[in-house]
C-alpha positions as CSV (number, residue, x, y, z in Angstrom):
1,M,90.1,-130.2,70.0
2,S,91.6,-128.9,66.2
3,G,92.7,-131.9,64.0
4,S,96.4,-131.2,64.1
5,R,96.6,-131.6,68.0
6,S,94.2,-134.7,68.4
7,P,95.3,-137.5,70.0
8,R,95.5,-139.6,66.7
9,R,97.6,-137.4,65.2
10,I,99.7,-137.1,68.3
11,A,100.1,-140.7,68.0
12,A,100.6,-140.8,64.9
13,V,103.5,-138.5,64.8
14,R,105.2,-140.3,68.0
15,S,104.9,-143.7,65.9
16,A,106.4,-142.1,63.0
17,K,109.6,-141.0,65.1
18,S,109.7,-144.1,67.1
19,F,109.6,-146.1,63.3
20,A,112.1,-143.6,62.0
21,K,114.8,-144.5,65.3
22,E,114.6,-148.1,65.0
23,A,114.9,-148.4,60.9
24,Y,117.5,-145.7,60.9
25,P,120.6,-147.6,62.3
26,L,119.0,-151.1,60.3
27,L,118.9,-149.3,57.3
28,R,122.2,-148.2,57.9
29,D,124.0,-151.3,58.5
30,A,122.2,-153.3,55.5
31,Y,122.4,-150.9,52.4
32,G,125.1,-148.9,53.4
33,L,125.4,-144.1,54.0
34,D,125.6,-144.1,50.3
35,R,122.4,-145.5,49.9
36,L,120.5,-143.5,52.1
37,M,118.7,-139.9,51.2
38,W,116.6,-138.1,53.9
39,G,113.7,-137.1,52.2
40,S,110.2,-135.3,53.6
41,D,106.7,-134.0,52.5
42,W,107.9,-130.8,54.1
43,P,105.7,-128.8,54.4
44,H,102.7,-130.9,53.3
45,T,103.3,-133.3,55.6
46,Q,99.4,-133.0,56.9
47,F,100.7,-131.9,60.4
48,E,101.7,-128.6,59.8
49,A,100.0,-126.8,62.2
50,A,102.5,-128.9,65.5
51,Q,105.2,-129.3,62.7
52,S,108.0,-126.9,61.5
53,Y,111.4,-127.2,59.4
54,A,113.0,-126.1,62.8
55,K,111.4,-129.2,64.1
56,N,112.1,-131.5,61.8
57,R,115.6,-130.5,61.4
58,Q,116.0,-130.9,65.3
59,F,114.7,-134.5,64.7
60,L,116.9,-135.3,61.6
61,D,119.9,-134.2,64.1
62,A,118.9,-136.3,66.9
63,L,118.6,-139.3,64.4
64,I,121.8,-139.4,63.2
65,V,123.6,-137.7,66.4
66,D,127.4,-138.7,63.8
67,E,128.0,-135.3,62.0
68,S,129.9,-137.5,59.0
69,E,126.9,-140.0,59.2
70,R,124.1,-136.6,58.7
71,A,125.9,-135.0,55.9
72,Q,126.7,-138.0,53.8
73,V,122.8,-138.9,54.2
74,L,121.8,-135.1,53.0
75,A,124.3,-134.9,50.6
76,S,123.5,-138.7,49.1
77,P,120.8,-136.9,46.6
78,R,123.4,-135.3,44.3
79,P,124.5,-137.9,42.2
80,L,121.4,-139.1,41.8
81,F,120.1,-136.2,40.4
82,R,123.3,-134.7,39.1
83,F,124.0,-131.7,41.1
C-alpha cells in the first residue's frame, strides 16, 4: 500500500476534517468572522496523491456553508496583507 493510501494517512485526513468541523463554529463564535482566515499548506500537504485543490475547496465549501460567511473568511487576509 502506498504511503498516501495507508490506513494511518486516511485516518489522519479524517481526523483533521472532523477537527475542523468541530472547531470552526467554536472559533467563529469566540473570535468573529473578521478574525478568521482560511489557510492551507497546499500544494505541500504530504497528501498530494489523495488530495487536490478541488477536493480542498469542496471541503471548505462544506465546512462554511453560508456563502457570505465563506466570502468573509476568504477575504479576511486582505487588510492584513494590505491587498
